[in-house]
MMTF fields as JSON, N, C-alpha, C and O atoms, coordinates in Angstrom:
{
  "mmtfVersion": "1.0.0",
  "mmtfProducer": "UNKNOWN",
  "numBonds": 359,
  "numAtoms": 360,
  "numGroups": 90,
  "numChains": 1,
  "numModels": 1,
  "chainsPerModel": [1],
  "groupsPerChain": [90],
  "chainIdList": ["A"],
  "bondAtomList": [4, 2, 8, 6, 12, 10, 16, 14, 20, 18, 24, 22, 28, 26, 32, 30, 36, 34, 40, 38, 44, 42, 48, 46, 52, 50, 56, 54, 60, 58, 64, 62, 68, 66, 72, 70, 76, 74, 80, 78, 84, 82, 88, 86, 92, 90, 96, 94, 100, 98, 104, 102, 108, 106, 112, 110, 116, 114, 120, 118, 124, 122, 128, 126, 132, 130, 136, 134, 140, 138, 144, 142, 148, 146, 152, 150, 156, 154, 160, 158, 164, 162, 168, 166, 172, 170, 176, 174, 180, 178, 184, 182, 188, 186, 192, 190, 196, 194, 200, 198, 204, 202, 208, 206, 212, 210, 216, 214, 220, 218, 224, 222, 228, 226, 232, 230, 236, 234, 240, 238, 244, 242, 248, 246, 252, 250, 256, 254, 260, 258, 264, 262, 268, 266, 272, 270, 276, 274, 280, 278, 284, 282, 288, 286, 292, 290, 296, 294, 300, 298, 304, 302, 308, 306, 312, 310, 316, 314, 320, 318, 324, 322, 328, 326, 332, 330, 336, 334, 340, 338, 344, 342, 348, 346, 352, 350, 356, 354],
  "bondOrderList": [1, 1, 1, 1, 1, 1, 1, 1, 1, 1, 1, 1, 1, 1, 1, 1, 1, 1, 1, 1, 1, 1, 1, 1, 1, 1, 1, 1, 1, 1, 1, 1, 1, 1, 1, 1, 1, 1, 1, 1, 1, 1, 1, 1, 1, 1, 1, 1, 1, 1, 1, 1, 1, 1, 1, 1, 1, 1, 1, 1, 1, 1, 1, 1, 1, 1, 1, 1, 1, 1, 1, 1, 1, 1, 1, 1, 1, 1, 1, 1, 1, 1, 1, 1, 1, 1, 1, 1, 1],
  "groupList": [{"groupName": "MET", "atomNameList": ["N", "CA", "C", "O"], "elementList": ["N", "C", "C", "O"], "formalChargeList": [0, 0, 0, 0], "bondAtomList": [1, 0, 2, 1, 3, 2], "bondOrderList": [1, 1, 2], "singleLetterCode": "M", "chemCompType": "L-PEPTIDE LINKING"}, {"groupName": "ASN", "atomNameList": ["N", "CA", "C", "O"], "elementList": ["N", "C", "C", "O"], "formalChargeList": [0, 0, 0, 0], "bondAtomList": [1, 0, 2, 1, 3, 2], "bondOrderList": [1, 1, 2], "singleLetterCode": "N", "chemCompType": "L-PEPTIDE LINKING"}, {"groupName": "LEU", "atomNameList": ["N", "CA", "C", "O"], "elementList": ["N", "C", "C", "O"], "formalChargeList": [0, 0, 0, 0], "bondAtomList": [1, 0, 2, 1, 3, 2], "bondOrderList": [1, 1, 2], "singleLetterCode": "L", "chemCompType": "L-PEPTIDE LINKING"}, {"groupName": "LYS", "atomNameList": ["N", "CA", "C", "O"], "elementList": ["N", "C", "C", "O"], "formalChargeList": [0, 0, 0, 0], "bondAtomList": [1, 0, 2, 1, 3, 2], "bondOrderList": [1, 1, 2], "singleLetterCode": "K", "chemCompType": "L-PEPTIDE LINKING"}, {"groupName": "ASP", "atomNameList": ["N", "CA", "C", "O"], "elementList": ["N", "C", "C", "O"], "formalChargeList": [0, 0, 0, 0], "bondAtomList": [1, 0, 2, 1, 3, 2], "bondOrderList": [1, 1, 2], "singleLetterCode": "D", "chemCompType": "L-PEPTIDE LINKING"}, {"groupName": "GLU", "atomNameList": ["N", "CA", "C", "O"], "elementList": ["N", "C", "C", "O"], "formalChargeList": [0, 0, 0, 0], "bondAtomList": [1, 0, 2, 1, 3, 2], "bondOrderList": [1, 1, 2], "singleLetterCode": "E", "chemCompType": "L-PEPTIDE LINKING"}, {"groupName": "ILE", "atomNameList": ["N", "CA", "C", "O"], "elementList": ["N", "C", "C", "O"], "formalChargeList": [0, 0, 0, 0], "bondAtomList": [1, 0, 2, 1, 3, 2], "bondOrderList": [1, 1, 2], "singleLetterCode": "I", "chemCompType": "L-PEPTIDE LINKING"}, {"groupName": "ARG", "atomNameList": ["N", "CA", "C", "O"], "elementList": ["N", "C", "C", "O"], "formalChargeList": [0, 0, 0, 0], "bondAtomList": [1, 0, 2, 1, 3, 2], "bondOrderList": [1, 1, 2], "singleLetterCode": "R", "chemCompType": "L-PEPTIDE LINKING"}, {"groupName": "PHE", "atomNameList": ["N", "CA", "C", "O"], "elementList": ["N", "C", "C", "O"], "formalChargeList": [0, 0, 0, 0], "bondAtomList": [1, 0, 2, 1, 3, 2], "bondOrderList": [1, 1, 2], "singleLetterCode": "F", "chemCompType": "L-PEPTIDE LINKING"}, {"groupName": "VAL", "atomNameList": ["N", "CA", "C", "O"], "elementList": ["N", "C", "C", "O"], "formalChargeList": [0, 0, 0, 0], "bondAtomList": [1, 0, 2, 1, 3, 2], "bondOrderList": [1, 1, 2], "singleLetterCode": "V", "chemCompType": "L-PEPTIDE LINKING"}, {"groupName": "GLY", "atomNameList": ["N", "CA", "C", "O"], "elementList": ["N", "C", "C", "O"], "formalChargeList": [0, 0, 0, 0], "bondAtomList": [1, 0, 2, 1, 3, 2], "bondOrderList": [1, 1, 2], "singleLetterCode": "G", "chemCompType": "PEPTIDE LINKING"}, {"groupName": "ALA", "atomNameList": ["N", "CA", "C", "O"], "elementList": ["N", "C", "C", "O"], "formalChargeList": [0, 0, 0, 0], "bondAtomList": [1, 0, 2, 1, 3, 2], "bondOrderList": [1, 1, 2], "singleLetterCode": "A", "chemCompType": "L-PEPTIDE LINKING"}, {"groupName": "THR", "atomNameList": ["N", "CA", "C", "O"], "elementList": ["N", "C", "C", "O"], "formalChargeList": [0, 0, 0, 0], "bondAtomList": [1, 0, 2, 1, 3, 2], "bondOrderList": [1, 1, 2], "singleLetterCode": "T", "chemCompType": "L-PEPTIDE LINKING"}, {"groupName": "SER", "atomNameList": ["N", "CA", "C", "O"], "elementList": ["N", "C", "C", "O"], "formalChargeList": [0, 0, 0, 0], "bondAtomList": [1, 0, 2, 1, 3, 2], "bondOrderList": [1, 1, 2], "singleLetterCode": "S", "chemCompType": "L-PEPTIDE LINKING"}, {"groupName": "GLN", "atomNameList": ["N", "CA", "C", "O"], "elementList": ["N", "C", "C", "O"], "formalChargeList": [0, 0, 0, 0], "bondAtomList": [1, 0, 2, 1, 3, 2], "bondOrderList": [1, 1, 2], "singleLetterCode": "Q", "chemCompType": "L-PEPTIDE LINKING"}, {"groupName": "TYR", "atomNameList": ["N", "CA", "C", "O"], "elementList": ["N", "C", "C", "O"], "formalChargeList": [0, 0, 0, 0], "bondAtomList": [1, 0, 2, 1, 3, 2], "bondOrderList": [1, 1, 2], "singleLetterCode": "Y", "chemCompType": "L-PEPTIDE LINKING"}, {"groupName": "PRO", "atomNameList": ["N", "CA", "C", "O"], "elementList": ["N", "C", "C", "O"], "formalChargeList": [0, 0, 0, 0], "bondAtomList": [1, 0, 2, 1, 3, 2], "bondOrderList": [1, 1, 2], "singleLetterCode": "P", "chemCompType": "L-PEPTIDE LINKING"}],
  "groupTypeList": [0, 1, 2, 3, 4, 5, 6, 7, 1, 8, 9, 9, 5, 1, 8, 2, 8, 10, 4, 11, 10, 10, 2, 12, 4, 4, 13, 13, 8, 6, 7, 5, 10, 6, 9, 4, 13, 12, 10, 6, 2, 14, 2, 9, 11, 15, 2, 14, 5, 7, 15, 14, 9, 11, 9, 11, 4, 5, 5, 2, 6, 16, 5, 1, 2, 4, 13, 9, 7, 7, 9, 11, 11, 8, 9, 5, 10, 3, 7, 14, 10, 1, 11, 11, 10, 9, 11, 1, 11, 10],
  "groupIdList": [1, 2, 3, 4, 5, 6, 7, 8, 9, 10, 11, 12, 13, 14, 15, 16, 17, 18, 19, 20, 21, 22, 23, 24, 25, 26, 27, 28, 29, 30, 31, 32, 33, 34, 35, 36, 37, 38, 39, 40, 41, 42, 43, 44, 45, 46, 47, 48, 49, 50, 51, 52, 53, 54, 55, 56, 57, 58, 59, 60, 61, 62, 63, 64, 65, 66, 67, 68, 69, 70, 71, 72, 73, 74, 75, 76, 77, 78, 79, 80, 81, 82, 83, 84, 85, 86, 87, 88, 89, 90],
  "secStructList": [7, 7, 2, 2, 2, 2, 2, 2, 2, 2, 2, 0, 0, 0, 0, 0, 6, 6, 7, 7, 6, 6, 7, 7, 6, 6, 7, 7, 6, 6, 6, 6, 6, 1, 7, 7, 2, 2, 2, 2, 2, 2, 2, 2, 2, 2, 2, 2, 2, 2, 6, 7, 7, 7, 7, 7, 4, 4, 4, 7, 1, 2, 2, 2, 2, 1, 1, 2, 2, 2, 2, 2, 2, 2, 2, 2, 2, 2, 2, 6, 6, 7, 6, 6, 6, 2, 2, 2, 2, 7],
  "xCoordList": [136.01, 134.166, 134.488, 135.496, 133.152, 133.353, 132.007, 131.301, 131.66, 131.053, 129.465, 128.698, 129.142, 127.499, 127.602, 126.54, 128.612, 128.46, 128.604, 127.661, 129.388, 129.401, 127.897, 127.187, 127.66, 126.138, 125.106, 124.536, 125.051, 124.196, 124.389, 123.508, 125.649, 125.821, 125.313, 124.884, 125.318, 124.706, 123.642, 123.062, 123.003, 121.33, 120.609, 119.518, 121.105, 121.035, 121.196, 120.256, 122.37, 122.774, 121.72, 120.971, 121.808, 120.734, 119.377, 118.694, 118.945, 117.516, 116.837, 115.698, 117.345, 116.907, 117.468, 117.11, 118.056, 118.546, 119.087, 118.812, 120.086, 120.839, 120.057, 120.73, 118.924, 118.238, 117.965, 116.785, 118.712, 118.867, 117.672, 117.327, 117.05, 115.863, 115.78, 116.617, 114.766, 114.663, 115.465, 114.994, 116.489, 117.181, 118.044, 119.052, 117.54, 118.582, 119.174, 118.886, 119.867, 120.454, 119.652, 119.995, 118.411, 117.198, 115.999, 115.009, 116.172, 114.91, 114.923, 115.937, 113.374, 113.252, 113.478, 112.64, 114.098, 114.244, 112.895, 112.38, 112.277, 110.983, 110.079, 109.62, 109.64, 108.818, 108.439, 107.306, 109.538, 109.482, 109.395, 109.032, 109.722, 109.524, 110.996, 111.084, 111.814, 113.326, 113.885, 114.575, 113.486, 114.115, 113.161, 112.63, 112.906, 112.111, 112.816, 114.019, 112.044, 112.971, 113.765, 114.892, 113.638, 115.0, 115.79, 116.927, 115.63, 116.611, 117.645, 118.873, 116.809, 117.616, 118.984, 120.141, 118.286, 119.215, 120.515, 121.673, 120.145, 121.139, 122.141, 123.367, 121.172, 122.305, 123.186, 124.366, 122.6, 123.514, 124.505, 125.598, 124.46, 125.557, 126.658, 127.8, 126.137, 127.114, 127.954, 129.105, 126.985, 128.008, 128.904, 130.039, 128.421, 129.286, 130.648, 131.7, 130.355, 131.597, 132.345, 133.267, 131.968, 132.337, 133.273, 134.487, 132.253, 133.006, 133.52, 133.996, 133.414, 133.846, 133.331, 133.967, 131.776, 131.239, 130.335, 129.905, 130.178, 129.157, 127.636, 127.372, 126.841, 125.4, 124.654, 124.398, 124.256, 123.346, 122.184, 122.056, 120.883, 119.739, 119.117, 118.202, 119.524, 118.726, 119.061, 118.505, 120.138, 120.175, 119.457, 119.554, 118.817, 118.183, 117.062, 115.98, 117.16, 115.887, 116.086, 117.156, 115.183, 115.116, 115.928, 116.693, 115.829, 116.737, 118.24, 119.02, 118.832, 120.154, 120.178, 121.067, 119.053, 119.543, 117.853, 117.167, 117.619, 116.432, 116.521, 115.572, 118.067, 118.486, 119.767, 120.544, 120.043, 121.797, 122.55, 123.602, 121.754, 122.559, 122.478, 123.372, 121.395, 121.213, 122.375, 123.359, 122.3, 123.218, 124.63, 125.561, 124.837, 126.392, 126.955, 128.123, 125.906, 126.149, 126.309, 127.23, 125.354, 125.537, 126.842, 127.504, 127.365, 128.483, 129.784, 130.617, 129.923, 130.79, 130.888, 131.982, 129.355, 129.493, 130.176, 130.72, 129.942, 130.4, 131.966, 132.592, 132.494, 133.812, 134.636, 135.811, 133.898, 134.772, 134.265, 134.599, 133.549, 133.665, 132.397, 132.304, 131.347, 130.183, 129.288, 128.878, 128.824, 127.98, 126.392, 125.599, 126.327, 124.986, 124.905, 123.801, 125.981, 126.122, 125.265, 125.758, 124.036, 123.602, 123.388, 123.899, 122.769, 122.61, 123.817, 123.567, 125.075, 126.367, 126.919, 127.738, 126.412, 126.915, 126.576, 127.261, 125.442, 124.988, 123.669, 123.036],
  "yCoordList": [94.991, 94.774, 93.686, 93.006, 93.78, 92.361, 91.496, 91.896, 90.218, 89.467, 89.659, 88.931, 90.644, 90.662, 92.01, 92.379, 92.678, 93.725, 92.975, 93.151, 92.19, 91.378, 90.573, 90.657, 89.845, 89.095, 90.103, 90.039, 90.982, 92.424, 92.736, 92.791, 92.874, 93.285, 92.446, 92.851, 90.964, 90.114, 89.94, 89.663, 90.067, 90.105, 91.576, 91.59, 92.437, 93.62, 93.508, 93.723, 93.178, 93.039, 91.86, 92.054, 91.081, 89.838, 89.65, 88.878, 90.432, 90.159, 91.339, 91.23, 92.643, 94.026, 94.725, 95.8, 94.107, 95.064, 96.404, 97.457, 96.105, 97.565, 98.247, 98.612, 98.417, 98.992, 98.725, 98.427, 98.73, 98.823, 98.47, 97.54, 100.237, 100.328, 100.164, 100.634, 99.483, 99.9, 98.111, 97.458, 97.596, 96.387, 96.522, 97.226, 95.768, 95.791, 94.347, 93.469, 94.098, 93.138, 92.101, 90.932, 92.454, 91.685, 91.474, 90.787, 92.079, 91.838, 90.557, 89.864, 90.047, 88.467, 88.487, 89.183, 88.086, 87.533, 87.06, 87.64, 86.169, 85.33, 86.323, 86.914, 86.696, 87.499, 88.724, 88.936, 89.402, 90.669, 90.28, 91.072, 89.128, 88.98, 89.272, 89.451, 89.321, 89.554, 88.521, 88.816, 86.968, 86.026, 84.83, 84.436, 84.149, 83.245, 81.815, 81.682, 80.888, 79.299, 79.345, 78.945, 79.66, 79.64, 80.51, 80.293, 81.647, 82.971, 82.137, 82.168, 81.334, 80.735, 79.699, 79.637, 78.928, 78.293, 79.295, 79.121, 80.102, 81.262, 81.51, 81.459, 81.782, 82.187, 80.975, 80.96, 80.091, 78.799, 78.755, 78.887, 78.568, 78.371, 79.414, 79.183, 80.711, 81.603, 81.673, 82.049, 81.193, 80.883, 79.779, 79.791, 78.732, 77.702, 77.787, 77.22, 78.751, 79.292, 79.901, 79.322, 81.271, 82.359, 82.049, 82.249, 81.348, 81.016, 79.731, 79.428, 78.697, 77.201, 76.686, 75.926, 77.054, 76.079, 75.274, 75.493, 74.052, 73.053, 73.071, 73.079, 73.073, 73.484, 72.346, 71.726, 71.964, 70.173, 70.749, 71.938, 69.796, 70.025, 70.356, 71.179, 69.772, 70.042, 71.372, 71.816, 72.035, 73.222, 74.46, 75.653, 74.007, 74.933, 75.292, 74.785, 76.129, 76.432, 78.038, 78.636, 78.39, 80.003, 80.394, 81.353, 79.733, 80.39, 80.301, 80.739, 79.789, 79.919, 80.978, 81.828, 81.018, 81.974, 82.713, 82.749, 83.044, 84.272, 85.803, 86.546, 86.143, 87.654, 87.753, 86.829, 88.783, 89.109, 88.599, 87.987, 88.966, 88.407, 86.925, 86.361, 86.385, 84.731, 84.408, 83.906, 84.635, 83.901, 84.32, 83.573, 85.377, 85.789, 84.859, 84.516, 84.577, 83.744, 82.476, 81.821, 81.855, 80.675, 80.377, 79.487, 81.418, 81.027, 81.293, 80.388, 82.21, 82.156, 80.707, 80.251, 79.859, 79.122, 77.727, 76.7, 78.098, 76.961, 77.025, 76.01, 78.126, 78.435, 77.998, 77.633, 78.088, 77.652, 76.092, 75.593, 75.426, 73.775, 73.563, 72.498, 74.565, 73.932, 73.618, 74.491, 72.198, 71.653, 72.318, 72.354, 72.787, 73.58, 74.897, 75.343, 75.66, 76.859, 77.803, 77.937, 78.354, 79.558, 78.731, 79.179, 77.8, 77.088, 77.157, 77.343, 77.004, 77.283, 78.69, 79.033, 79.489, 80.897, 81.887, 82.904, 81.644, 82.606, 83.064, 83.894],
  "zCoordList": [162.991, 163.244, 164.384, 164.582, 165.118, 165.75, 165.343, 164.418, 166.115, 165.423, 165.382, 164.753, 166.076, 165.747, 164.832, 164.331, 164.599, 163.298, 162.247, 161.476, 161.857, 160.695, 160.464, 159.462, 161.586, 161.47, 160.81, 159.721, 161.741, 161.591, 159.769, 158.911, 159.656, 157.797, 156.885, 155.805, 157.306, 156.321, 156.274, 155.224, 157.549, 157.381, 156.989, 156.419, 157.24, 156.254, 154.765, 154.001, 154.372, 152.976, 152.318, 151.36, 152.789, 152.257, 152.422, 151.749, 153.417, 153.997, 153.788, 153.334, 154.053, 154.496, 152.834, 152.353, 152.464, 151.144, 151.362, 150.787, 152.505, 152.649, 153.833, 154.797, 153.846, 154.904, 156.216, 156.395, 157.284, 158.494, 159.471, 160.201, 158.925, 159.742, 161.062, 161.832, 161.432, 163.132, 163.48, 164.412, 162.744, 163.149, 164.464, 164.523, 165.525, 166.625, 166.869, 166.055, 167.788, 168.067, 168.566, 168.392, 169.291, 169.825, 168.623, 168.872, 167.4, 166.746, 166.596, 166.513, 166.541, 166.106, 164.496, 163.924, 163.943, 162.401, 162.014, 161.058, 162.551, 162.242, 162.445, 161.468, 163.897, 164.45, 163.339, 162.907, 163.019, 162.24, 160.735, 159.865, 160.533, 159.126, 158.589, 157.374, 159.121, 158.48, 157.568, 156.592, 157.996, 157.736, 157.712, 158.75, 156.308, 156.411, 156.452, 156.677, 156.242, 156.264, 155.277, 155.568, 154.264, 153.316, 153.624, 153.204, 154.335, 154.614, 155.741, 155.662, 156.881, 157.845, 157.249, 157.665, 156.086, 155.341, 154.965, 155.342, 154.344, 153.86, 155.052, 155.151, 155.861, 157.457, 157.532, 157.182, 157.955, 158.358, 157.629, 158.181, 156.248, 155.252, 155.152, 154.754, 155.603, 155.901, 157.323, 157.542, 158.153, 159.49, 159.274, 159.751, 158.518, 158.397, 157.612, 157.907, 156.382, 155.48, 156.41, 156.984, 156.662, 157.408, 158.397, 158.43, 159.473, 161.006, 161.271, 162.365, 159.972, 160.25, 161.199, 161.93, 161.442, 162.654, 161.704, 160.571, 162.764, 162.062, 162.801, 164.003, 161.765, 162.294, 162.376, 161.343, 163.46, 163.209, 163.106, 163.396, 162.561, 162.341, 163.654, 163.637, 164.92, 165.967, 166.602, 167.606, 165.838, 166.483, 165.504, 165.79, 164.458, 163.911, 164.631, 164.335, 165.577, 166.529, 166.892, 167.005, 166.992, 167.228, 168.353, 168.244, 169.435, 170.498, 170.063, 170.908, 168.837, 168.335, 167.372, 167.429, 166.262, 165.198, 165.099, 164.078, 165.934, 165.58, 166.018, 166.272, 166.053, 166.185, 166.132, 166.371, 165.842, 166.004, 166.859, 166.676, 168.292, 169.329, 169.765, 170.396, 169.393, 169.254, 168.58, 169.123, 167.623, 166.357, 166.746, 166.446, 167.344, 167.828, 169.089, 169.272, 169.827, 170.981, 170.59, 171.078, 169.55, 169.114, 168.79, 169.324, 167.56, 166.793, 168.112, 168.166, 168.905, 169.906, 170.68, 171.01, 171.004, 171.946, 170.885, 171.292, 169.615, 168.888, 168.623, 168.322, 168.737, 168.532, 169.762, 169.749, 170.716, 171.938, 172.267, 173.341, 171.432, 171.479, 172.363, 172.972, 172.484, 173.237, 172.283, 171.518, 172.194, 171.438, 171.316, 170.375, 172.623, 172.727, 172.323, 172.008, 172.274, 171.535, 172.815, 173.936, 172.451, 173.107, 174.684, 175.711, 174.659, 175.884, 176.961, 178.152, 176.505, 177.31, 177.404, 178.257, 176.461, 176.17, 177.149, 177.257, 177.967, 178.961, 178.491, 179.142]
}
């Protein structure tokens, strides 16, 4: 299972209660009401524990955490040592 699949599974199981419905890699967690502010904290805790990445307060922005694709790019950037995550992931 790749990184995007793992993140998608986490979101489906924890926020959509097993119903992936129309969730795509680019579905906005916030705009589509999938994840609220508390959910973002759950997602960050998962990322920190599962992928051993540190997430700074200033990184808690939609550009990093608002879709499966953005989260995966952010984690990849962190794993490669890019402090800015998405900004350096392309």
